[in-house]
N, C-alpha and C positions, 0 to 999 in steps of 0.2 A: 504494500500500500504506500509506504514512504517513497519507494522508487517511482511509483506512478505519479505521485504528487510532485516530486522533484522534477520529473520529466516534463510534466505539464507546466510547471513554473518556468523551466528553462525555455520551453517552446514559446510561451507568452513573452518572455524577456527578449528572445531573438526576433519575434515578430515586431515587437515595439521598437527595437533597434533598427530593423529594416525600414520601418515606416519613417523613422527619424532621418535616416540617410536619404530617403527618397524626397523628403520635403525640401523645397528650394526656398532660399531667402527671397524676400520681396524684391530686393535690389537686383537679383539675378533674373527674376521673372520680368521685371521692367526692362532690363537691358536686352533680354532675348526678344522682346516685342519690338525693339528698335526705338524705344523711348529714351530720352536723356533724363538725367535727374531734374533738369529744369522743366521738361515736359510733365514729369510726375508732379512737380510742384503746382503746375497749372491745373492738372487734373484734380489734385487734392483740394485746391482753392475753390474750384468749381463745385465739387461735392460738398465742401463746407458751406458754401453759399446756399446750396439747395436745402441744407438742413438747419440753416441759421434761424429760420422763423418757426421751427417746430418740425413735426413729422409731416413730410410731403405726401401727397396722394399718389396711389399707384398710377403709372402712366405719365407722371410729370417728367419732363425732359429739360435738359440744359446742354447747350453746346459750348465747346471751348476750342481755342486755337492758340498755339504758341507762335507769335509773329517772328520770333528769332529763329526757330527751327523749321517752321512750316507744318509741324505735326498738328493734328486736329482730331476732334471726336465729339461724341454725344454720350451723355449719361442719362439713363432712364431708370425710374423707380419701378422695379419689377414686382416687388412684394413688400408688404409691411406686416410683420408678425411680432407680437409681444412688444418688446422694447427695441426691436431691430428693423432696419430698413435694408432690403436687398437691392443692390444697384447692379445694373447691366451697363457695361462700358463698351461702346463701339469706337475703336481707336484706329486711326490711320496715320502711322508714323510717316514723316517726310520720306519721299522716295518709294514708299510701299504702294503697290497697285491695289491691294485688297485691304478691306477693313477687318480688323481683328476684334474678337469679342472676349471680354473678361468680366467675370462676375465677382462682386465683393459684397461684404456685409458690414454694416456699422450698427453698433448697439449702444444704447445709452447706459452710462455708468450711474452710480448713486448720486453723483453731482450734476447729472443732466447733460454731461458731455458725450458727443458721439465718438465712439472709439472703433477703429478698424479692427474687426475680429475675424478669426478663421471660420 
């Protein structure tokens, strides 16, 4: 019985470690999409503005463009559940022919701030 429990715990630990290795940092995801850190700042400011007056309605959209790099996109509120807003980003980095889609979620903390969450 002890051997089975030990084997099970080891398997769970290995699966957890494998998941951690597969997770990419946000900075790498942004770079792989072709966005610069400045582009990300513009995207983040646009999302912040959408949430500044409270919880937006599903379907609300806001567009952004970084005049310096030429990257542009649209952010749409996809869903609102509990204290969280699910955002859908349509991003077209400078020089890219196709728009890329990314989904993020921001949830309110105890202080009422919108925090980017996994």
